[in-house]
N, CA, C and O atoms as CSV, one atom per row, in Angstrom:
chain,resi,resn,atom,element,x,y,z
A,1,UNK,N,N,1.139,-1.238,0.203
A,1,UNK,CA,C,0.383,-0.258,-0.138
A,1,UNK,C,C,0.850,1.399,0.214
A,1,UNK,O,O,1.412,1.835,1.219
A,2,UNK,N,N,0.433,2.045,-0.894
A,2,UNK,CA,C,1.292,3.724,-0.736
A,2,UNK,C,C,0.367,4.333,-0.803
A,2,UNK,O,O,-0.666,3.980,-1.372
A,3,UNK,N,N,0.636,5.824,0.013
A,3,UNK,CA,C,-0.203,7.067,0.377
A,3,UNK,C,C,1.022,8.039,-0.303
A,3,UNK,O,O,2.153,8.043,0.183
A,4,UNK,N,N,0.702,8.754,-1.334
A,4,UNK,CA,C,1.454,10.259,-1.211
A,4,UNK,C,C,0.608,11.341,-1.067
A,4,UNK,O,O,-0.579,11.461,-1.369
A,5,UNK,N,N,1.477,12.197,-0.506
A,5,UNK,CA,C,1.049,13.302,0.001
A,5,UNK,C,C,2.042,14.421,-0.581
A,5,UNK,O,O,3.218,14.070,-0.673
A,6,UNK,N,N,1.746,15.605,-0.947
A,6,UNK,CA,C,2.666,16.666,-1.441
A,6,UNK,C,C,3.882,15.672,-2.031
A,6,UNK,O,O,3.682,14.850,-2.926
A,7,UNK,N,N,5.105,15.876,-1.414
A,7,UNK,CA,C,6.315,15.118,-2.193
A,7,UNK,C,C,6.629,14.045,-1.372
A,7,UNK,O,O,7.770,13.644,-1.600
A,8,UNK,N,N,6.066,13.445,-0.527
A,8,UNK,CA,C,6.137,12.496,0.450
A,8,UNK,C,C,5.069,11.170,-0.186
A,8,UNK,O,O,3.914,11.147,-0.611
A,9,UNK,N,N,6.082,10.201,0.002
A,9,UNK,CA,C,5.693,9.007,-0.065
A,9,UNK,C,C,5.297,7.937,1.055
A,9,UNK,O,O,6.237,7.756,1.828
A,10,UNK,N,N,4.257,7.242,1.327
A,10,UNK,CA,C,4.181,6.464,2.510
A,10,UNK,C,C,4.405,5.272,2.193
A,10,UNK,O,O,4.194,5.450,0.994
A,11,UNK,N,N,4.749,3.796,2.279
A,11,UNK,CA,C,4.861,2.664,1.897
A,11,UNK,C,C,4.665,1.787,3.167
A,11,UNK,O,O,5.251,2.083,4.208
A,12,UNK,N,N,3.847,0.715,3.083
A,12,UNK,CA,C,3.680,-0.327,3.839
A,12,UNK,C,C,2.538,-1.404,3.493
A,12,UNK,O,O,1.636,-1.338,2.658
A,13,UNK,N,N,2.871,-2.414,4.404
A,13,UNK,CA,C,2.137,-3.855,4.105
A,13,UNK,C,C,0.524,-3.565,4.460
A,13,UNK,O,O,-0.353,-4.227,3.906
A,14,UNK,N,N,0.248,-2.635,5.322
A,14,UNK,CA,C,-1.360,-2.187,5.722
A,14,UNK,C,C,-1.139,-0.596,6.232
A,14,UNK,O,O,-0.241,0.161,6.598
A,15,UNK,N,N,-2.545,-0.622,6.004
A,15,UNK,CA,C,-2.931,1.122,6.460
A,15,UNK,C,C,-2.213,1.205,7.864
A,15,UNK,O,O,-1.624,2.286,7.871
A,16,UNK,N,N,-2.104,0.866,8.477
A,16,UNK,CA,C,-1.943,1.031,9.985
A,16,UNK,C,C,-0.150,1.355,9.828
A,16,UNK,O,O,0.324,2.369,10.338
A,17,UNK,N,N,0.448,0.669,9.303
A,17,UNK,CA,C,2.138,0.866,8.677
A,17,UNK,C,C,2.276,2.137,8.054
A,17,UNK,O,O,3.181,2.930,8.314
A,18,UNK,N,N,1.372,2.317,7.233
A,18,UNK,CA,C,1.486,3.730,6.236
A,18,UNK,C,C,0.881,4.904,7.455
A,18,UNK,O,O,1.551,5.930,7.576
A,19,UNK,N,N,-0.112,4.777,8.155
A,19,UNK,CA,C,-0.593,5.750,8.709
A,19,UNK,C,C,0.484,5.966,10.190
A,19,UNK,O,O,0.486,7.030,10.810
A,20,UNK,N,N,1.116,5.098,10.482
A,20,UNK,CA,C,2.031,5.205,11.601
A,20,UNK,C,C,3.304,5.871,11.251
A,20,UNK,O,O,3.989,6.443,12.099
A,21,UNK,N,N,3.596,5.801,10.096
A,21,UNK,CA,C,4.869,6.342,9.326
A,21,UNK,C,C,4.620,8.170,9.062
A,21,UNK,O,O,5.453,9.076,9.039
A,22,UNK,N,N,2.970,8.202,8.873
A,22,UNK,CA,C,2.859,9.411,8.698
A,22,UNK,C,C,2.837,10.235,10.028
A,22,UNK,O,O,3.226,11.400,10.107
A,23,UNK,N,N,2.286,9.420,11.171
A,23,UNK,CA,C,2.589,10.052,12.386
A,23,UNK,C,C,4.007,10.731,12.845
A,23,UNK,O,O,4.202,11.869,13.273
A,24,UNK,N,N,5.024,9.562,12.593
A,24,UNK,CA,C,6.254,10.062,12.981
A,24,UNK,C,C,6.566,11.314,12.325
A,24,UNK,O,O,7.060,12.228,12.986
A,25,UNK,N,N,6.352,11.432,11.221
A,25,UNK,CA,C,6.674,12.524,10.169
A,25,UNK,C,C,6.046,13.798,10.451
A,25,UNK,O,O,6.681,14.836,10.266
A,26,UNK,N,N,4.946,13.810,10.852
A,26,UNK,CA,C,4.078,14.808,11.423
A,26,UNK,C,C,5.136,15.726,12.100
A,26,UNK,O,O,5.821,15.055,12.872
A,27,UNK,N,N,5.490,17.002,12.071
A,27,UNK,CA,C,6.194,17.611,12.712
A,27,UNK,C,C,5.502,18.138,14.490
A,27,UNK,O,O,6.065,17.996,15.575
A,28,UNK,N,N,4.382,18.636,14.249
A,28,UNK,CA,C,3.698,18.942,15.502
A,28,UNK,C,C,2.888,18.360,16.013
A,28,UNK,O,O,2.111,18.962,16.753
A,29,UNK,N,N,2.745,16.724,15.774
A,29,UNK,CA,C,1.929,15.878,16.713
A,29,UNK,C,C,2.637,15.238,17.507
A,29,UNK,O,O,3.633,14.609,17.147
A,30,UNK,N,N,2.260,15.302,18.592
A,30,UNK,CA,C,2.771,14.254,20.276
A,30,UNK,C,C,1.757,13.537,20.645
A,30,UNK,O,O,0.675,14.021,20.976
A,31,UNK,N,N,2.070,12.120,20.613
A,31,UNK,CA,C,1.194,11.137,21.079
A,31,UNK,C,C,1.022,11.336,22.902
A,31,UNK,O,O,2.018,11.598,23.577
A,32,UNK,N,N,0.137,11.229,23.308
A,32,UNK,CA,C,-0.034,11.553,25.052
A,32,UNK,C,C,-0.074,10.178,25.667
A,32,UNK,O,O,0.610,9.863,26.641
A,33,UNK,N,N,-1.028,9.268,24.962
A,33,UNK,CA,C,-1.744,8.205,25.980
A,33,UNK,C,C,-0.893,6.987,25.679
A,33,UNK,O,O,-1.043,5.964,26.347
A,34,UNK,N,N,0.062,7.065,24.620
A,34,UNK,CA,C,0.247,5.617,24.138
A,34,UNK,C,C,0.039,4.934,22.872
A,34,UNK,O,O,0.717,4.145,22.214
A,35,UNK,N,N,-1.466,5.646,22.682
A,35,UNK,CA,C,-2.296,4.531,21.842
A,35,UNK,C,C,-1.918,6.093,20.459
A,35,UNK,O,O,-2.762,6.980,20.332
A,36,UNK,N,N,-0.638,6.113,19.646
A,36,UNK,CA,C,-0.318,6.917,18.632
A,36,UNK,C,C,-1.440,6.459,17.474
A,36,UNK,O,O,-1.841,7.550,17.069
A,37,UNK,N,N,-1.914,5.778,16.982
A,37,UNK,CA,C,-2.756,5.669,15.856
A,37,UNK,C,C,-3.981,6.448,16.026
A,37,UNK,O,O,-4.395,7.417,15.391
A,38,UNK,N,N,-4.576,5.673,17.239
A,38,UNK,CA,C,-6.119,6.923,17.520
A,38,UNK,C,C,-5.492,8.175,17.823
A,38,UNK,O,O,-6.001,9.158,17.285
A,39,UNK,N,N,-4.768,8.309,18.366
A,39,UNK,CA,C,-4.796,10.133,18.485
A,39,UNK,C,C,-3.766,10.926,17.479
A,39,UNK,O,O,-3.635,12.147,17.558
A,40,UNK,N,N,-3.033,10.113,16.510
A,40,UNK,CA,C,-2.485,10.477,15.219
A,40,UNK,C,C,-4.188,11.132,14.637
A,40,UNK,O,O,-4.437,12.293,14.316
A,41,UNK,N,N,-4.966,10.169,14.650
A,41,UNK,CA,C,-5.998,9.768,13.801
A,41,UNK,C,C,-6.821,11.407,14.210
A,41,UNK,O,O,-6.809,12.515,13.675
A,42,UNK,N,N,-7.355,10.937,15.192
A,42,UNK,CA,C,-8.136,12.476,15.959
A,42,UNK,C,C,-7.120,13.545,15.699
A,42,UNK,O,O,-7.752,14.594,15.576
A,43,UNK,N,N,-5.912,13.751,15.568
A,43,UNK,CA,C,-5.141,15.070,15.547
A,43,UNK,C,C,-5.431,15.476,14.107
A,43,UNK,O,O,-5.957,16.558,13.849
A,44,UNK,N,N,-5.128,14.712,13.299
A,44,UNK,CA,C,-5.089,14.712,11.808
A,44,UNK,C,C,-6.329,15.166,11.109
A,44,UNK,O,O,-6.299,16.140,10.357
A,45,UNK,N,N,-7.574,14.385,11.371
A,45,UNK,CA,C,-8.635,14.724,11.221
A,45,UNK,C,C,-9.262,16.527,11.947
A,45,UNK,O,O,-9.725,17.422,11.239
A,46,UNK,N,N,-9.157,16.566,12.801
A,46,UNK,CA,C,-9.265,18.010,13.244
A,46,UNK,C,C,-8.206,18.989,12.332
A,46,UNK,O,O,-8.728,20.032,11.940
A,47,UNK,N,N,-7.184,18.837,12.055
A,47,UNK,CA,C,-6.721,19.842,11.354
A,47,UNK,C,C,-7.204,19.980,10.210
A,47,UNK,O,O,-7.002,21.041,9.619
A,48,UNK,N,N,-7.884,19.056,9.667
A,48,UNK,CA,C,-8.423,18.992,8.409
A,48,UNK,C,C,-9.925,19.321,8.283
A,48,UNK,O,O,-10.561,19.278,7.230
A,49,UNK,N,N,-10.410,19.658,9.509
A,49,UNK,CA,C,-12.083,20.134,9.517
A,49,UNK,C,C,-12.375,21.030,8.964
A,49,UNK,O,O,-13.563,21.350,8.999
A,50,UNK,N,N,-11.734,21.575,8.451
A,50,UNK,CA,C,-12.150,22.832,7.410
A,50,UNK,C,C,-12.221,22.119,6.047
A,50,UNK,O,O,-12.752,22.820,5.186
A,51,UNK,N,N,-11.844,20.976,5.658
A,51,UNK,CA,C,-12.001,20.470,4.297
A,51,UNK,C,C,-12.986,18.996,4.676
A,51,UNK,O,O,-12.818,18.189,3.762
A,52,UNK,N,N,-13.551,18.673,5.311
A,52,UNK,CA,C,-13.958,17.834,5.736
A,52,UNK,C,C,-15.350,17.793,6.202
A,52,UNK,O,O,-15.477,18.715,7.008
A,53,UNK,N,N,-16.682,17.015,6.039
A,53,UNK,CA,C,-17.953,17.075,6.633
A,53,UNK,C,C,-17.506,16.664,7.991
A,53,UNK,O,O,-16.680,15.838,8.379
A,54,UNK,N,N,-18.398,17.590,8.666
A,54,UNK,CA,C,-18.329,16.890,10.209
A,54,UNK,C,C,-18.562,15.668,10.765
A,54,UNK,O,O,-18.038,15.363,11.837
A,55,UNK,N,N,-19.561,14.647,9.937
A,55,UNK,CA,C,-19.906,13.619,10.095
A,55,UNK,C,C,-18.234,12.229,9.797
A,55,UNK,O,O,-18.082,11.059,10.148
A,56,UNK,N,N,-17.561,12.970,9.207
A,56,UNK,CA,C,-16.174,12.010,8.714
A,56,UNK,C,C,-15.250,12.625,9.941
A,56,UNK,O,O,-14.079,12.316,9.719
A,57,UNK,N,N,-15.373,13.351,11.093
A,57,UNK,CA,C,-14.599,13.857,11.655
A,57,UNK,C,C,-14.482,12.612,12.993
A,57,UNK,O,O,-13.454,12.466,13.654
A,58,UNK,N,N,-15.560,11.917,13.170
A,58,UNK,CA,C,-15.604,11.152,14.426
A,58,UNK,C,C,-14.942,9.308,14.006
A,58,UNK,O,O,-15.225,8.611,13.031
A,59,UNK,N,N,-14.265,9.082,14.872
A,59,UNK,CA,C,-13.967,7.967,14.727
A,59,UNK,C,C,-14.501,6.822,15.808
A,59,UNK,O,O,-14.835,7.121,16.955
A,60,UNK,N,N,-14.535,5.446,15.271
A,60,UNK,CA,C,-15.374,4.783,15.978
A,60,UNK,C,C,-14.672,3.825,16.727
A,60,UNK,O,O,-13.681,3.354,16.168
A,61,UNK,N,N,-14.948,3.407,17.888
A,61,UNK,CA,C,-14.323,2.508,18.720
A,61,UNK,C,C,-14.877,0.980,18.594
A,61,UNK,O,O,-14.716,0.160,19.498
A,62,UNK,N,N,-15.411,0.751,17.618
A,62,UNK,CA,C,-16.163,-0.857,17.106
A,62,UNK,C,C,-15.310,-1.414,16.218
A,62,UNK,O,O,-15.382,-2.642,16.185
A,63,UNK,N,N,-14.399,-0.837,15.368
A,63,UNK,CA,C,-14.120,-1.273,14.501
A,63,UNK,C,C,-12.101,-1.555,14.689
A,63,UNK,O,O,-11.375,-1.275,15.643
A,64,UNK,N,N,-11.858,-2.015,13.722
A,64,UNK,CA,C,-10.037,-2.447,14.163
A,64,UNK,C,C,-9.455,-1.234,13.842
A,64,UNK,O,O,-10.032,-0.291,13.301
A,65,UNK,N,N,-8.238,-1.284,14.207
A,65,UNK,CA,C,-7.472,-0.041,13.631
A,65,UNK,C,C,-6.821,-0.144,12.329
A,65,UNK,O,O,-6.134,0.809,11.961
A,66,UNK,N,N,-6.957,-1.293,11.493
A,66,UNK,CA,C,-6.594,-1.426,10.298
A,66,UNK,C,C,-7.524,-0.722,9.497
A,66,UNK,O,O,-7.191,0.128,8.672
A,67,UNK,N,N,-9.210,-1.223,9.839
A,67,UNK,CA,C,-9.835,-0.483,9.243
A,67,UNK,C,C,-10.237,1.185,9.372
A,67,UNK,O,O,-10.811,1.904,8.554
A,68,UNK,N,N,-9.740,1.480,10.638
A,68,UNK,CA,C,-9.704,3.021,10.924
A,68,UNK,C,C,-8.534,3.906,9.793
A,68,UNK,O,O,-8.707,4.875,9.054
A,69,UNK,N,N,-7.326,3.049,10.082
A,69,UNK,CA,C,-6.476,3.696,9.395
A,69,UNK,C,C,-6.861,3.485,7.452
A,69,UNK,O,O,-6.977,4.366,6.600
A,70,UNK,N,N,-6.932,2.493,7.363
A,70,UNK,CA,C,-8.085,2.420,5.729
A,70,UNK,C,C,-8.832,3.242,5.311
A,70,UNK,O,O,-8.919,3.687,4.166
A,71,UNK,N,N,-9.457,3.506,6.290
A,71,UNK,CA,C,-10.767,4.324,6.065
A,71,UNK,C,C,-10.094,6.038,6.356
A,71,UNK,O,O,-10.481,6.957,5.635
A,72,UNK,N,N,-9.321,6.221,7.209
A,72,UNK,CA,C,-8.781,7.393,6.776
A,72,UNK,C,C,-8.012,8.090,5.682
A,72,UNK,O,O,-8.120,9.204,5.169
A,73,UNK,N,N,-6.892,6.678,5.420
A,73,UNK,CA,C,-6.406,6.906,4.019
A,73,UNK,C,C,-7.372,7.387,2.451
A,73,UNK,O,O,-7.194,8.311,1.658
A,74,UNK,N,N,-8.616,6.062,2.512
A,74,UNK,CA,C,-9.312,6.415,1.472
A,74,UNK,C,C,-10.336,7.643,1.835
A,74,UNK,O,O,-11.240,7.829,1.021
A,75,UNK,N,N,-10.270,8.594,3.118
A,75,UNK,CA,C,-11.228,9.750,2.886
A,75,UNK,C,C,-10.239,10.732,2.615
A,75,UNK,O,O,-10.608,11.792,2.110
A,76,UNK,N,N,-8.919,10.527,2.899
A,76,UNK,CA,C,-7.842,11.663,2.533
A,76,UNK,C,C,-8.285,11.577,1.049
A,76,UNK,O,O,-8.877,12.530,0.542
A,77,UNK,N,N,-8.003,10.433,0.333
A,77,UNK,CA,C,-7.737,10.279,-0.877
A,77,UNK,C,C,-9.142,10.615,-1.715
A,77,UNK,O,O,-8.888,11.012,-2.852
A,78,UNK,N,N,-10.473,10.549,-1.429
A,78,UNK,CA,C,-11.886,10.897,-1.935
A,78,UNK,C,C,-12.023,12.423,-1.572
A,78,UNK,O,O,-12.987,13.000,-2.076
A,79,UNK,N,N,-11.136,13.190,-0.718
A,79,UNK,CA,C,-11.131,14.517,-0.548
A,79,UNK,C,C,-10.067,15.630,-1.248
A,79,UNK,O,O,-9.937,16.854,-1.236
A,80,UNK,N,N,-9.238,14.225,-1.998
A,80,UNK,CA,C,-8.085,15.121,-2.567
A,80,UNK,C,C,-6.802,15.723,-1.520
A,80,UNK,O,O,-6.019,16.634,-1.788
A,81,UNK,N,N,-6.860,15.009,-0.423
A,81,UNK,CA,C,-5.972,15.313,0.463
A,81,UNK,C,C,-4.780,14.508,0.765
A,81,UNK,O,O,-4.341,14.568,1.914
A,82,UNK,N,N,-4.052,13.579,-0.316
A,82,UNK,CA,C,-3.198,12.580,-0.742
A,82,UNK,C,C,-4.018,11.912,-1.924
A,82,UNK,O,O,-5.104,12.231,-2.406
A,83,UNK,N,N,-3.093,10.821,-2.252
A,83,UNK,CA,C,-3.825,9.646,-2.922
A,83,UNK,C,C,-3.174,8.546,-2.343
A,83,UNK,O,O,-1.977,8.455,-2.069
A,84,UNK,N,N,-4.209,7.582,-2.154
A,84,UNK,CA,C,-4.051,6.180,-2.299
A,84,UNK,C,C,-3.836,5.066,-3.017
A,84,UNK,O,O,-4.805,4.616,-3.629
A,85,UNK,N,N,-2.514,4.353,-3.117
A,85,UNK,CA,C,-2.177,3.544,-4.406
A,85,UNK,C,C,-2.435,2.352,-3.335
A,85,UNK,O,O,-2.014,2.356,-2.178
A,86,UNK,N,N,-3.282,1.235,-4.002
A,86,UNK,CA,C,-3.365,-0.117,-3.224
A,86,UNK,C,C,-2.688,-0.788,-3.875
A,86,UNK,O,O,-2.505,-1.966,-3.566
């Protein structure tokens, strides 16, 4: 799986791996509770709140991390905030 944003390309076998790379690369993101994936998704969605519909800003507690990560990448792709290549 590949996700491209600006001049960066993130690669991983899973969506979680790709999103974790993005979290490490985000200069102004700092995890607080140790659940880096969820915290990064919440932080990133909040930063994009001006470009996304409010219904897309909520994370579900009932789906796996992989589904959340893939949904996040797909959402960004659908709204032109990056390109997802599977």
